[in-house]
PLY file of the C-alpha trace (Angstrom):
ply
format ascii 1.0
element vertex 323
property float x
property float y
property float z
element edge 322
property int vertex1
property int vertex2
end_header
9.18 9.08 20.67
11.34 7.19 23.14
14.38 7.49 20.86
14.01 11.26 20.63
13.59 11.53 24.35
16.63 9.34 24.92
18.82 11.45 22.63
17.75 14.69 24.31
18.45 13.29 27.74
21.82 11.97 26.57
22.81 15.39 25.26
21.89 17.04 28.53
23.60 14.34 30.55
26.86 14.60 28.66
27.00 18.37 28.96
26.28 18.47 32.66
26.54 15.20 34.56
25.99 15.74 38.27
29.01 15.66 40.55
27.54 12.92 42.71
26.02 10.78 39.99
23.99 7.78 41.01
25.74 4.46 40.62
24.04 1.38 39.22
25.33 -2.20 39.18
24.53 -4.25 36.09
24.95 -7.86 35.18
24.24 -9.62 31.88
22.04 -12.70 31.88
24.22 -15.82 32.09
27.32 -13.80 32.92
28.66 -13.68 36.50
30.53 -10.41 35.93
29.01 -7.36 37.65
30.04 -3.84 36.68
29.26 -0.48 38.27
28.25 2.46 36.05
27.05 6.01 36.45
23.29 5.92 35.90
21.96 8.40 33.32
18.41 7.44 32.36
16.16 4.65 31.12
12.98 3.87 29.24
10.89 0.74 28.76
13.43 -0.84 26.43
16.92 0.32 27.52
18.98 1.69 30.37
21.61 4.34 29.59
24.78 4.41 31.67
28.29 5.90 31.63
31.47 4.00 32.35
33.26 5.12 35.53
36.71 4.93 33.95
35.96 6.74 30.67
33.44 9.13 29.17
31.85 6.33 27.14
28.04 6.28 27.30
26.42 2.89 26.75
22.88 1.66 26.13
21.89 -1.80 27.38
18.64 -3.50 26.51
16.75 -4.60 29.58
16.06 -7.95 27.92
19.82 -8.65 27.79
20.33 -8.10 31.53
19.77 -10.35 34.53
16.62 -8.57 35.66
16.22 -10.41 38.95
19.77 -9.45 39.96
19.34 -5.82 38.83
16.08 -5.56 40.75
17.63 -6.91 43.94
20.76 -4.73 43.83
19.33 -1.47 42.41
15.99 -0.89 44.16
15.78 2.81 43.32
16.51 2.32 39.61
14.14 -0.64 39.49
11.36 1.37 41.13
11.77 3.96 38.38
11.53 1.20 35.78
8.31 -0.13 37.26
6.84 3.37 37.20
7.77 3.77 33.51
6.20 0.42 32.65
3.02 1.37 34.51
2.79 4.67 32.65
3.39 2.96 29.30
0.65 0.44 30.06
-1.71 3.28 30.98
-0.91 5.08 27.72
-1.69 1.94 25.73
-5.03 1.61 27.49
-5.89 5.19 26.61
-4.92 4.51 23.00
-7.30 1.56 22.96
-10.12 3.70 24.35
-9.45 6.32 21.72
-9.51 3.65 19.02
-12.90 2.47 20.23
-14.19 6.04 20.03
-12.75 6.56 16.55
-15.64 6.96 14.06
-13.49 5.31 11.37
-12.96 2.19 13.50
-16.10 0.61 12.07
-17.05 0.99 8.42
-20.52 2.41 7.85
-22.69 -0.19 6.16
-24.89 0.84 3.18
-28.59 0.85 4.05
-30.12 1.04 0.57
-29.24 0.85 -3.13
-28.26 4.53 -3.27
-25.82 4.41 -0.35
-24.53 1.08 -1.69
-23.61 2.66 -5.02
-21.96 5.62 -3.29
-19.85 3.34 -1.10
-18.93 1.05 -4.00
-17.94 3.97 -6.23
-15.62 5.29 -3.53
-13.98 1.88 -3.08
-13.51 1.52 -6.84
-11.33 4.65 -6.65
-8.92 3.20 -4.06
-5.38 3.66 -5.39
-3.50 0.85 -7.16
0.24 0.79 -7.89
0.31 -0.83 -11.32
3.20 -2.78 -12.81
6.46 -3.15 -10.90
9.16 -2.28 -13.43
11.80 -3.47 -11.02
10.52 -7.00 -11.62
9.34 -6.56 -15.22
11.80 -5.32 -17.83
10.04 -2.97 -20.20
11.66 -4.47 -23.29
10.48 -7.96 -22.28
6.97 -6.68 -21.62
6.75 -5.02 -25.03
8.36 -7.88 -26.93
5.91 -10.35 -25.48
3.00 -8.48 -27.06
4.88 -7.08 -30.06
4.25 -3.50 -28.98
6.33 -0.41 -29.47
7.48 1.02 -26.18
5.85 4.33 -27.07
2.50 2.55 -27.28
3.01 1.01 -23.83
3.68 4.39 -22.21
0.70 5.90 -24.02
-1.45 3.18 -22.47
0.16 3.79 -19.09
-0.90 7.44 -19.23
-4.34 6.48 -20.58
-4.88 4.33 -17.49
-3.97 7.25 -15.25
-6.52 9.46 -16.99
-9.19 6.75 -16.97
-8.70 6.41 -13.22
-9.85 9.98 -12.63
-13.55 10.82 -12.44
-14.93 14.27 -13.17
-18.15 15.63 -11.75
-20.07 13.82 -14.49
-18.42 10.48 -13.74
-16.50 10.69 -16.98
-12.77 10.09 -17.46
-10.58 13.16 -17.57
-10.08 14.22 -21.18
-6.83 13.27 -22.85
-4.33 16.08 -23.21
-3.73 17.13 -26.82
-0.59 15.78 -28.42
1.56 17.44 -31.02
1.63 14.42 -33.26
0.00 11.03 -32.88
2.42 8.22 -33.52
1.43 4.99 -35.19
0.30 2.23 -32.81
0.55 -0.51 -35.39
2.16 -3.59 -33.88
5.52 -4.65 -35.26
6.44 -8.18 -36.13
9.24 -9.71 -34.01
11.62 -9.48 -36.99
10.79 -5.84 -37.69
11.10 -4.99 -33.99
14.55 -6.57 -33.79
15.67 -4.66 -36.88
14.34 -1.40 -35.48
16.13 -1.96 -32.19
19.46 -2.21 -33.97
19.03 0.98 -35.95
17.14 3.20 -33.57
18.27 4.20 -30.08
15.73 4.32 -27.29
14.00 7.72 -27.18
14.62 10.15 -24.34
10.84 10.35 -23.79
10.56 6.60 -23.19
13.55 6.57 -20.87
12.08 9.46 -18.90
8.67 7.74 -18.72
10.24 4.60 -17.29
12.28 6.57 -14.75
9.15 8.40 -13.62
7.16 5.17 -13.33
9.92 3.51 -11.31
10.11 6.50 -8.97
6.34 6.51 -8.47
6.31 2.80 -7.62
9.21 3.16 -5.19
7.43 6.08 -3.50
4.27 3.96 -3.15
2.34 6.32 -5.43
-0.99 4.85 -6.50
-2.05 6.65 -9.70
-4.44 3.93 -10.90
-7.67 2.44 -9.60
-10.35 -0.11 -10.44
-12.40 2.42 -12.40
-9.45 3.01 -14.70
-8.88 -0.69 -15.28
-12.60 -1.26 -15.92
-12.73 1.51 -18.51
-9.61 0.48 -20.39
-10.42 -3.24 -20.37
-13.99 -2.56 -21.43
-12.69 -0.56 -24.39
-10.22 -3.28 -25.35
-8.61 -3.09 -28.78
-5.33 -1.29 -29.32
-5.80 1.10 -26.39
-6.68 -1.70 -23.99
-3.74 -3.91 -24.96
-1.09 -2.23 -22.76
-3.51 -2.30 -19.80
-4.12 -5.99 -20.29
-0.35 -6.50 -20.28
-0.10 -4.64 -16.97
-3.01 -6.49 -15.36
-1.47 -9.89 -16.14
1.78 -8.88 -14.47
0.24 -7.10 -11.46
-1.05 -9.68 -9.01
-1.61 -7.15 -6.21
-3.89 -4.99 -8.39
-5.91 -8.01 -9.53
-6.33 -9.23 -5.96
-7.35 -5.79 -4.69
-10.03 -5.43 -7.39
-11.27 -8.97 -6.85
-11.64 -8.34 -3.12
-13.70 -5.20 -3.78
-16.04 -7.10 -6.12
-16.45 -9.98 -3.66
-17.02 -7.67 -0.69
-19.71 -5.63 -2.41
-21.43 -8.58 -4.06
-21.92 -9.96 -0.53
-23.22 -6.59 0.71
-25.62 -6.32 -2.25
-26.97 -9.80 -1.55
-27.49 -9.02 2.14
-29.24 -5.74 1.35
-31.53 -7.41 -1.19
-32.88 -9.69 1.55
-33.88 -6.83 3.85
-37.58 -5.89 3.90
-36.83 -2.15 3.84
-34.97 -2.49 0.51
-37.72 -4.45 -1.21
-38.26 -1.72 -3.81
-34.66 -1.97 -5.01
-34.24 -5.73 -4.56
-34.04 -6.50 -8.28
-31.44 -3.73 -8.82
-29.31 -5.02 -5.95
-29.46 -8.60 -7.23
-28.33 -7.46 -10.69
-25.41 -5.60 -9.09
-24.59 -8.66 -7.00
-24.44 -10.89 -10.07
-22.34 -8.42 -12.07
-19.81 -8.11 -9.25
-19.69 -11.87 -8.74
-18.99 -12.34 -12.45
-16.27 -9.68 -12.36
-14.57 -11.32 -9.38
-14.73 -14.73 -11.05
-13.27 -13.44 -14.33
-10.45 -11.61 -12.54
-9.69 -14.72 -10.53
-8.97 -16.61 -13.77
-6.38 -14.10 -14.97
-2.78 -15.21 -14.52
0.62 -14.31 -15.90
0.13 -17.07 -18.50
-3.23 -15.75 -19.72
-2.21 -14.24 -23.06
-5.53 -13.11 -24.51
-8.08 -10.77 -22.93
-11.14 -12.95 -22.43
-14.38 -11.67 -23.94
-16.11 -12.62 -20.68
-13.88 -10.31 -18.62
-14.39 -7.49 -21.09
-18.18 -7.99 -20.90
-18.09 -8.06 -17.10
-16.12 -4.80 -17.01
-18.69 -3.13 -19.25
-21.55 -4.41 -17.11
-20.07 -3.10 -13.85
-19.33 0.28 -15.42
-22.88 0.56 -16.77
-24.44 -0.30 -13.42
-22.15 1.67 -11.13
-20.46 4.59 -12.94
-23.58 6.30 -14.25
0 1
1 2
2 3
3 4
4 5
5 6
6 7
7 8
8 9
9 10
10 11
11 12
12 13
13 14
14 15
15 16
16 17
17 18
18 19
19 20
20 21
21 22
22 23
23 24
24 25
25 26
26 27
27 28
28 29
29 30
30 31
31 32
32 33
33 34
34 35
35 36
36 37
37 38
38 39
39 40
40 41
41 42
42 43
43 44
44 45
45 46
46 47
47 48
48 49
49 50
50 51
51 52
52 53
53 54
54 55
55 56
56 57
57 58
58 59
59 60
60 61
61 62
62 63
63 64
64 65
65 66
66 67
67 68
68 69
69 70
70 71
71 72
72 73
73 74
74 75
75 76
76 77
77 78
78 79
79 80
80 81
81 82
82 83
83 84
84 85
85 86
86 87
87 88
88 89
89 90
90 91
91 92
92 93
93 94
94 95
95 96
96 97
97 98
98 99
99 100
100 101
101 102
102 103
103 104
104 105
105 106
106 107
107 108
108 109
109 110
110 111
111 112
112 113
113 114
114 115
115 116
116 117
117 118
118 119
119 120
120 121
121 122
122 123
123 124
124 125
125 126
126 127
127 128
128 129
129 130
130 131
131 132
132 133
133 134
134 135
135 136
136 137
137 138
138 139
139 140
140 141
141 142
142 143
143 144
144 145
145 146
146 147
147 148
148 149
149 150
150 151
151 152
152 153
153 154
154 155
155 156
156 157
157 158
158 159
159 160
160 161
161 162
162 163
163 164
164 165
165 166
166 167
167 168
168 169
169 170
170 171
171 172
172 173
173 174
174 175
175 176
176 177
177 178
178 179
179 180
180 181
181 182
182 183
183 184
184 185
185 186
186 187
187 188
188 189
189 190
190 191
191 192
192 193
193 194
194 195
195 196
196 197
197 198
198 199
199 200
200 201
201 202
202 203
203 204
204 205
205 206
206 207
207 208
208 209
209 210
210 211
211 212
212 213
213 214
214 215
215 216
216 217
217 218
218 219
219 220
220 221
221 222
222 223
223 224
224 225
225 226
226 227
227 228
228 229
229 230
230 231
231 232
232 233
233 234
234 235
235 236
236 237
237 238
238 239
239 240
240 241
241 242
242 243
243 244
244 245
245 246
246 247
247 248
248 249
249 250
250 251
251 252
252 253
253 254
254 255
255 256
256 257
257 258
258 259
259 260
260 261
261 262
262 263
263 264
264 265
265 266
266 267
267 268
268 269
269 270
270 271
271 272
272 273
273 274
274 275
275 276
276 277
277 278
278 279
279 280
280 281
281 282
282 283
283 284
284 285
285 286
286 287
287 288
288 289
289 290
290 291
291 292
292 293
293 294
294 295
295 296
296 297
297 298
298 299
299 300
300 301
301 302
302 303
303 304
304 305
305 306
306 307
307 308
308 309
309 310
310 311
311 312
312 313
313 314
314 315
315 316
316 317
317 318
318 319
319 320
320 321
321 322
């Protein structure tokens, strides 16, 4: 806001500087030289002046000037500065008051099992970015798991669809394809031979370009629900998702934090007298979320095989939450 205001004032000042412009004397901190300028304007951070011998307009940061000297020798300009600082301080106080009145400032706590499930389901749909292809070369990712690139991008799109929930809490149906390609894994030798004889398809190149653009734009097309569904399914369709999860520390940490947060909330709710009727349900949810957080915490870049425990935990959370 201050920059815009400064530019507008500069434009006006340059087009019509007053005949008897106010003069201001400035001195840099640690420098004995004092120079007189035509005073134009100022804000909390800078003072704008014009040289007396040329049309050059200069901006000096207040922090770079000898403030005690400027204050003593330019009382009128300094009084204006003090007024600006007072107004800025007042604005900040108002902002703080507004923040305190903001209904989003404090998260509403669930009061029973029903509101707990509603809140948890919403959090499980918080956006996640997925794999950073700027740090993970697609050929290296596929070679590590002996996957065709087409299969990886199919899984990438599957995760997007699995991350969407319809009115019945079901994943959005997969769009029909003209022809389903084989997802059979190639041996390293066969893959190397294929790479020499077959150029990369335009579809795969376009898919990677789109994914890179989405990541750079901070798009978040995935969420915890999608990961849970694909990991719970496992098998051929879950393999690309497992590859992504291993290489996406931020997604793993975000999901783990959700599980830990809500396992704590479930435990606290279970101890309240008013939720006695749903205590057993809340304790089951608490345990499932704790297990999910623990399993995710064990996943690293070096974890090559999808653990049966993690797959079981994903299925349990889905069964209990996404009904």
